[in-house]
Structure formats: C-alpha cells, structure tokens
C-alpha positions in Angstrom: 49.4 28.1 -3.1 46.5 25.7 -4.1 43.3 25.7 -2.1 42.4 22.7 0.1 38.8 21.9 -0.7 38.5 20.4 2.8 39.3 23.7 4.5 36.7 25.5 2.2 34.1 22.8 3.2 35.1 23.4 6.9 34.3 27.1 6.5 30.9 26.5 5.0 30.2 23.8 7.6 31.0 26.4 10.3 28.6 28.9 8.7 25.9 26.2 8.9 26.7 25.3 12.5 26.6 29.0 13.5 23.3 29.6 11.8 24.7 32.0 9.2 23.4 29.5 6.6 19.9 28.3 7.4 18.3 24.9 6.5 16.8 25.1 3.0 19.0 28.0 2.0 20.5 27.6 -1.5 24.3 27.9 -1.9 25.6 29.8 -4.9 26.2 27.6 -8.1 29.6 26.1 -8.0 31.0 28.2 -10.8 29.7 31.3 -9.1 31.2 30.3 -5.8 34.5 29.5 -7.5 34.6 32.9 -9.3 33.7 34.8 -6.1 36.5 33.2 -4.1 39.2 32.9 -6.7 39.0 29.1 -6.9 39.3 26.5 -9.6 36.0 25.1 -10.6 37.2 21.7 -9.7 38.1 22.8 -6.2 34.6 24.2 -5.7 33.1 21.0 -7.0 35.1 18.9 -4.5 34.2 21.2 -1.6 30.5 20.9 -2.4 30.9 17.2 -2.8 32.6 17.1 0.7 29.6 18.9 2.2 27.3 16.4 0.6 29.4 13.5 2.0 29.2 15.1 5.5 25.4 15.3 5.1 25.3 19.0 5.5 23.9 19.9 2.1 21.8 18.3 -0.6 22.4 18.6 -4.3 19.3 18.5 -6.4 19.8 18.2 -10.1 18.4 21.3 -12.0 17.8 23.2 -8.8 21.1 23.6 -7.0 22.7 22.8 -3.6 20.8 23.4 -0.5 21.6 23.4 3.2 20.1 20.3 4.5 16.8 20.5 6.4 16.1 18.1 9.2 12.7 16.5 8.8 11.4 14.8 12.0 11.6 11.1 12.4 8.9 9.0 14.1 9.2 9.7 17.9 10.3 13.3 17.3 14.0 12.7 16.7 15.4 14.6 13.7 17.3 12.9 11.0 20.3 15.2 11.7 20.4 14.3 15.4 23.8 12.7 16.0 23.9 8.9 16.4 24.3 7.8 20.0 26.3 4.6 19.2 29.6 4.0 17.6 29.9 4.4 13.8 29.4 1.4 11.6 31.3 1.2 8.3 29.5 -0.6 5.6 31.8 0.7 2.9 34.7 -1.5 3.9 34.3 -5.1 3.3 37.0 -7.3 4.8 35.4 -10.3 6.4 37.0 -11.9 9.4 36.1 -15.4 10.7 35.8 -16.1 14.5 39.2 -17.3 15.9 41.0 -16.2 12.7 44.1 -14.9 14.4 44.4 -18.2 16.3 44.2 -20.1 13.0 46.7 -17.9 11.3 49.4 -17.7 14.1 50.9 -21.3 14.0 52.1 -21.0 10.4 53.8 -17.7 11.2 55.8 -19.0 14.1 58.4 -20.9 12.1 59.0 -17.8 10.0 60.5 -15.9 12.9 63.4 -18.3 13.3 66.5 -16.4 12.2 67.6 -18.9 9.6 64.1 -19.0 7.9 63.5 -15.2 8.4 66.7 -14.4 6.5 65.4 -15.9 3.4 61.8 -14.8 3.9 62.9 -11.1 4.0 64.6 -11.3 0.6 62.9 -9.9 -2.5 60.8 -12.3 -4.6 60.5 -12.3 -8.4 57.2 -11.7 -10.0 56.7 -15.4 -10.5 57.3 -16.0 -6.8 58.9 -19.2 -5.7 58.4 -22.9 -6.7 56.4 -23.7 -3.5 54.3 -20.6 -4.0 53.5 -21.5 -7.6 52.6 -25.0 -6.6 50.4 -23.9 -3.8 48.6 -21.2 -5.8 48.0 -23.6 -8.7 46.5 -26.1 -6.3 44.3 -23.4 -4.7 43.0 -21.8 -8.0 43.0 -24.8 -10.3 43.3 -22.6 -13.4 45.3 -23.0 -16.7 48.1 -20.6 -17.2 51.2 -19.1 -15.6 50.9 -17.8 -12.0 52.4 -14.4 -11.1 52.3 -12.8 -7.6 51.5 -9.2 -6.6 51.3 -7.6 -3.2 47.4 -7.8 -3.4 44.6 -8.3 -5.9 44.3 -4.5 -6.7 47.9 -4.5 -7.9 47.1 -7.6 -10.0 44.3 -5.8 -11.7 46.6 -2.8 -12.3 49.3 -5.0 -13.7 47.0 -6.9 -16.1 45.4 -3.7 -17.4 48.7 -1.8 -17.7 50.1 -4.7 -19.7 47.2 -4.6 -22.1 46.1 -1.0 -22.5 48.0 1.8 -24.0 47.2 5.5 -23.5 43.9 6.2 -25.3 42.9 2.5 -25.3 39.3 1.4 -24.4 38.4 -1.0 -21.7 35.0 -2.6 -21.8 33.5 -3.0 -18.3 30.1 -3.8 -16.9 28.0 -0.7 -16.6 28.4 -1.0 -12.8 32.0 -1.9 -12.0 34.6 -2.0 -9.2 35.4 1.7 -8.5 39.2 1.1 -8.4 39.1 0.2 -12.1 38.1 3.7 -12.8 41.2 5.0 -11.0 43.5 2.4 -12.7 42.2 3.4 -16.1 42.8 7.0 -15.4 46.4 6.4 -14.4 47.2 4.4 -17.5 45.4 6.8 -19.8 42.6 4.3 -20.7 38.9 5.0 -21.3 36.3 2.8 -19.7 33.4 1.8 -21.9 30.1 0.8 -20.1 28.6 -2.4 -21.4 25.0 -3.3 -20.9 24.1 -6.2 -18.6 21.0 -8.2 -17.6 20.1 -10.6 -14.8 22.7 -13.0 -16.1 25.6 -10.6 -16.3 27.5 -9.0 -19.1 25.7 -9.1 -22.6 27.9 -10.7 -25.3 26.2 -8.5 -28.0 27.1 -5.4 -26.0 30.8 -6.4 -26.1 30.6 -7.0 -29.9 28.9 -3.7 -30.5 31.3 -1.7 -28.5 34.3 -3.3 -30.3 32.8 -2.6 -33.6 32.4 1.0 -32.8 36.1 1.3 -31.8 38.3 -1.6 -30.9 38.5 -2.6 -27.2 42.0 -3.1 -25.8 40.7 -5.3 -23.0 37.6 -6.4 -21.2 37.4 -6.3 -17.4 34.6 -8.5 -16.0 33.5 -10.0 -12.7 31.5 -13.2 -13.7 31.2 -14.6 -10.2 29.4 -12.6 -7.4 29.8 -9.3 -9.3 30.5 -6.4 -7.1 28.1 -4.6 -6.3 25.1 -6.5 -7.7 26.1 -10.1 -6.7 25.1 -11.4 -10.1 26.8 -14.6 -11.1 26.9 -15.6 -14.8 25.5 -18.9 -15.9 27.7 -21.4 -17.7 26.0 -20.7 -21.0 26.6 -16.9 -20.6 30.3 -17.5 -19.8 30.7 -19.6 -22.9 29.1 -16.8 -24.9 31.2 -14.1 -23.5 34.4 -16.2 -24.0 33.4 -16.9 -27.6 32.8 -13.3 -28.4 36.2 -12.4 -26.9 37.9 -15.2 -28.9 36.1 -14.2 -32.2 37.2 -10.5 -31.8 40.6 -11.3 -30.1 39.8 -9.1 -27.1 42.0 -9.9 -24.0 40.0 -10.4 -20.8 40.8 -9.5 -17.2 38.6 -11.7 -15.0 38.3 -10.6 -11.4 37.6 -13.6 -9.1 38.4 -12.0 -5.8 35.0 -13.0 -4.3 34.6 -16.4 -6.1 35.8 -18.4 -3.1 32.3 -17.7 -1.6 30.7 -19.6 -4.5 30.4 -23.4 -4.5 33.1 -23.8 -7.1 30.8 -25.0 -9.9 31.3 -21.7 -11.9 34.1 -22.2 -14.4 36.6 -19.4 -15.0 36.5 -17.7 -18.4 40.1 -19.0 -18.7 38.7 -22.4 -19.2 36.9 -21.3 -22.4 39.3 -18.6 -23.6 42.7 -19.7 -22.1 44.8 -17.7 -24.6 43.1 -14.4 -23.7 42.1 -14.5 -20.1 44.0 -13.0 -17.3 42.6 -14.1 -14.0 42.9 -11.9 -10.8 42.5 -13.4 -7.4 44.0 -13.1 -3.9 44.0 -13.8 -0.2 42.8 -10.5 1.2 39.2 -11.6 1.4 39.9 -15.3 2.0 42.4 -14.5 4.8 43.1 -10.9 5.8 44.1 -7.7 4.1 47.1 -7.0 6.4 49.3 -9.8 5.2 48.2 -10.9 1.7 49.1 -11.9 -1.7 47.6 -11.2 -5.1 47.4 -13.9 -7.8 47.6 -13.2 -11.6 47.1 -16.2 -13.8 48.0 -15.3 -17.3 48.4 -17.1 -20.7 51.8 -18.5 -21.0 52.8 -16.5 -24.0 52.1 -13.3 -22.0 53.9 -14.2 -18.8 57.1 -12.4 -19.4 55.5 -9.2 -20.6 53.1 -9.1 -17.6 55.9 -10.0 -15.2 57.9 -7.0 -16.5 55.0 -4.7 -15.8 54.7 -6.2 -12.2 58.4 -5.5 -11.6 58.4 -2.0 -13.1 55.2 -1.1 -11.1 56.8 -2.3 -7.9 54.0 -4.6 -7.4 55.8 -7.9 -6.6 54.7 -9.8 -3.6 57.0 -9.9 -0.5 58.6 -13.2 0.0 57.5 -13.2 3.7 53.9 -13.0 2.5 54.5 -15.7 0.0 56.0 -18.0 2.6 53.0 -17.4 4.9 50.5 -18.0 2.1 52.2 -21.3 1.2 51.9 -22.5 4.8 48.3 -21.3 5.2 47.3 -23.1 1.9 49.1 -26.3 2.6 48.1 -26.7 6.2 44.4 -26.2 5.5 44.1 -22.8 7.1 42.8 -21.2 4.0 40.2 -23.9 3.4 38.9 -23.6 7.0 38.7 -19.9 6.7 36.8 -20.1 3.5 34.3 -22.5 5.0 33.8 -20.2 8.0 33.3 -17.2 5.9 30.9 -18.9 3.6 28.6 -19.6 6.6 29.3 -16.1 8.0 28.2 -14.5 4.7 24.9 -16.6 4.6 24.2 -15.5 8.2 24.7 -11.8 7.3 22.5 -12.1 4.2 19.7 -13.5 6.4 20.0 -10.3 8.4 19.6 -8.3 5.2 16.5 -10.3 4.3 15.1 -9.8 7.8 15.5 -6.0 7.9 15.3 -5.0 4.2 12.9 -7.7 3.0 10.4 -5.1 2.0 12.7 -3.1 -0.2 14.3 -3.7 -3.6 17.6 -5.2 -2.6 19.7 -7.3 -5.1 22.0 -9.8 -3.4 23.1 -13.4 -3.4 22.8 -15.4 -0.2 26.5 -16.3 -0.7 27.8 -12.7 -1.0 29.2 -10.2 1.4 27.4 -7.3 -0.1 23.9 -6.1 -1.1 22.8 -3.6 -3.8 19.9 -1.5 -2.6 17.7 0.3 -5.2 16.3 3.0 -3.0 12.6 3.9 -2.7 11.5 7.2 -4.1 12.1 10.0 -3.4 15.5 9.0 -1.9 18.6 9.5 -4.1 22.0 8.0 -3.5 23.6 11.2 -2.2 20.8 12.2 0.1 20.4 8.7 1.6 24.2 8.4 2.0 24.1 11.6 3.9 21.2 10.5 6.1 23.0 7.3 6.9 26.1 9.2 7.8 24.0 11.3 10.3 23.3 8.0 12.0 26.9 7.0 12.1 26.6 4.5 9.2 28.8 4.6 6.2 27.5 3.2 2.9 28.8 3.4 -0.7 26.6 5.5 -3.0 25.6 3.9 -6.3 27.3 6.5 -8.6 30.7 5.3 -7.3 30.2 2.1 -9.3 28.6 3.7 -12.4 30.6 4.2 -15.6 29.7 6.7 -18.3 27.6 9.8 -18.5 24.2 8.2 -18.0 22.0 8.8 -15.1 23.6 7.5 -11.9 21.6 4.9 -10.0 19.6 5.8 -7.0 21.1 3.0 -5.0 23.7 2.2 -2.4 25.9 -0.8 -1.8 26.1 -2.3 1.7 29.3 -4.0 2.5 28.4 -6.7 5.0 31.8 -8.2 5.9 33.7 -5.7 8.2 31.1 -4.8 10.9 30.5 -7.0 13.9 27.3 -8.9 13.5 25.5 -7.0 16.3 26.6 -3.7 14.7 25.5 -4.8 11.3 22.1 -5.8 12.5 21.7 -2.5 14.3 22.8 -0.6 11.2 20.4 -2.5 8.9 17.5 -1.7 11.3 18.4 2.0 11.4 18.7 2.2 7.6 15.3 0.5 7.2 13.8 3.1 9.4 15.5 6.0 7.6 14.4 4.7 4.3 10.8 4.4 5.4 10.8 7.8 7.1 12.1 9.5 4.0 9.7 7.7 1.6 6.7 8.6 3.7 6.7 12.2 3.0 10.2 13.4 2.6 
C-alpha cells in the first residue's frame, strides 16, 4: 500500500507539538528520511513540503530543513502564536459585487418553468446555441468562431490539447498561471519560460526559443497578467503577433481578467487572427458556481478544437448557456463588470495604504498584487508566517517556470475576502514583513 504523505507529515507535526523535535532542530535530509522509513523519495519530498505549508518547518537551500523557531514580535507575541480571528484566504480570487445575488436571480427565474427547463437541461454542442453565439460575440467583440466550455480553465485545456502533441513545447511568460503547468503535464507538453520586461513578453525571447526547438504554441496573458498585473502596450502586442505570424506559432491568449481593463487593449487576435485562440469566461465577471468558458478560435480550426472539447467532456451545460445569454442581454454582466472595476480600485487603494513602503507590483485595476518580499524573507518562510496568522497567500514559486531561482515573492489575491478582512490581513502581513526584516 502506498504511503500518504499527509499522514507522515501528521506524525512529524505530532513530534513537534510534543516537544520531541525542538525549534531549530534539523530534520534528516529527505533522501535519508525516505530510506529510513521505506518511502519513495517523492513521498518524503511531499511530506516535507506539507510541513512547510503548515508553517512547522523552514527549508533553507544548502543547509536543510529545520523545525521552525518562533522569534518574538513587537509586543511580545510570537509569530507562531495562533491567530485570534477567522482565516483570510488571499489565494482564492473570485470577486463578488454587492447585491450580486439579487442581480442574478431575475434572469434565472424563467428557467425554472417546466417547458423552458426541459430544453435547458439537454446537452449542448461545443458551439453552443445560436443565441449563445450571438451574445458571446457581442460581449467579446473578437474575430473568429466561438466555442463554449464549462469554464475558462477547460477552454485553456482544450486550446492547448488541440495544438500540442506529447513532447511539444509551449512558450509561456517566465511567471505564468499555475494551472497551465498542470495542463502541460497532462498532455505531455513542456513549458518553456520566456523572458519578460515591464511591457510584458519579449518578442525576441519568443523567436530565440523557437529557433532552438520549434514551439507548438504560445500561451500568453497580455492584459493584466496574473500574477504581475503587467499589461502589454499596443506596440508590444503588434510585435508579439508579428513574431507569431512570421514563425507560424499558434497563440493561446488568456483574457479572463481583461474585463477589468478599459477595453482599449486590443486582443492579439486582431493582429494575428489566423493563429490566435482567445480564452475568456464568466467566472470572474459573474460567479464561479454557474459559469461558461469562451474559446474564440480561427474559423479553420473550429472543428478540430470542437472535437477536443467534446472528447474532453468540457462542453458547457445548456442551463449555464441559457443563464449567460440572459445575463448578457439584460445588462446584468455589464452592471457587475462596472461594480467589480470600482471594487478592484478600492481594494488596490488598501494595498497602497498598507504595503506602500514595500516593493509591490500591481495595477490599480487588478484584483491581485505581486509582492517582492524584503530580505531576508523567502517565499516559503513568509507563506508559513502568514499562515500562522490565519492568512493564506500564494508563494511566488507556484508561478515560476523552469529550473532558475524561484522568486522570493508572494501573490495576494484581493477578490475573495470581505473588505474588512482584506484590510486586516494587509495590516498583519505588513507587520509580519517588517518584524522579519528587522532582525529575523
């Protein structure tokens, strides 16, 4: 029977709680631990990683893994003292506008009529229904054929699976959406990190990577890049599109957060319509529980991509399509977008208020912030310290691609927490960062 790394972590955690392992004590190297206990090396690695996630140990490159010490905070409270308030999750990022349920409910009421519900519960094809195609085309305003998936994540998976064969290479920004790593692993693809600057992806990096070995596809987030919030200029978009066309590299453009921008940023599909596959959806605009993913593809690829959507079981439900059509046509989506744009700006003002003295990269329109941590904090130790205070953040290495040095940064998702909880969490995190950098 295989070993559950969580149970192994639980046993070590019990030893720490009972005092059998003291603060500052070094754990055996992972391979030694695995050999002593008859474990696979990967199981030991995951167990140690779980202990880091819980904030019980600290991994120091070149030195080993140590039981976490508890340096005192100002006022005498230890960093490991449990938080006295409810947890705040800054990993999740699903914004909700005030009165959102009341806005959404009227359009759903007609769908419960038996005659309408009968049709709404039938399967929908990958290209949806005629009303859905019309509504999505009006909402997105992009060239190409619209296909529908259950959510935007499935749209990314379908686009990449249609383009990348096992062993294929996918160019991505050096920091990228973590789910893309998982998708690439499932389809047998290899992610290739591409250099960026303050204006986003570097066209020369795309060309250089393709020359070294052809890229099967390029996955890019040109508008409000997650996690850095960078938005490409119009000139950079044209340059990236030109390189893609010159080298015939298909592009998967993720625009899931683009609704927060002012609409002036053109899609790469405008400049490279024959290559660009645009991913979007309603999970952020509306809500994740009843959502639709959009996949706008070049017309000549529509059937091939639709086949992948069907075979993957990723088609949108007809009930969700019917709801989406009503929310788009009656103006509900537009009202929610306006409310969430204002909400994001308010939350970014809180970031500036509490983290203004730190190196934080963000856009005043975005629902996330990328925090380059002050020395000597590392992503893992800061994430653990935040967890001790009941605050979940995403460590920077989750977004990093390749074998280079992982960034000592964290991403703060600003959308899910209630505003008072977010402000409290930001204040606590600022205090933790200062306490650690003043003699940690």
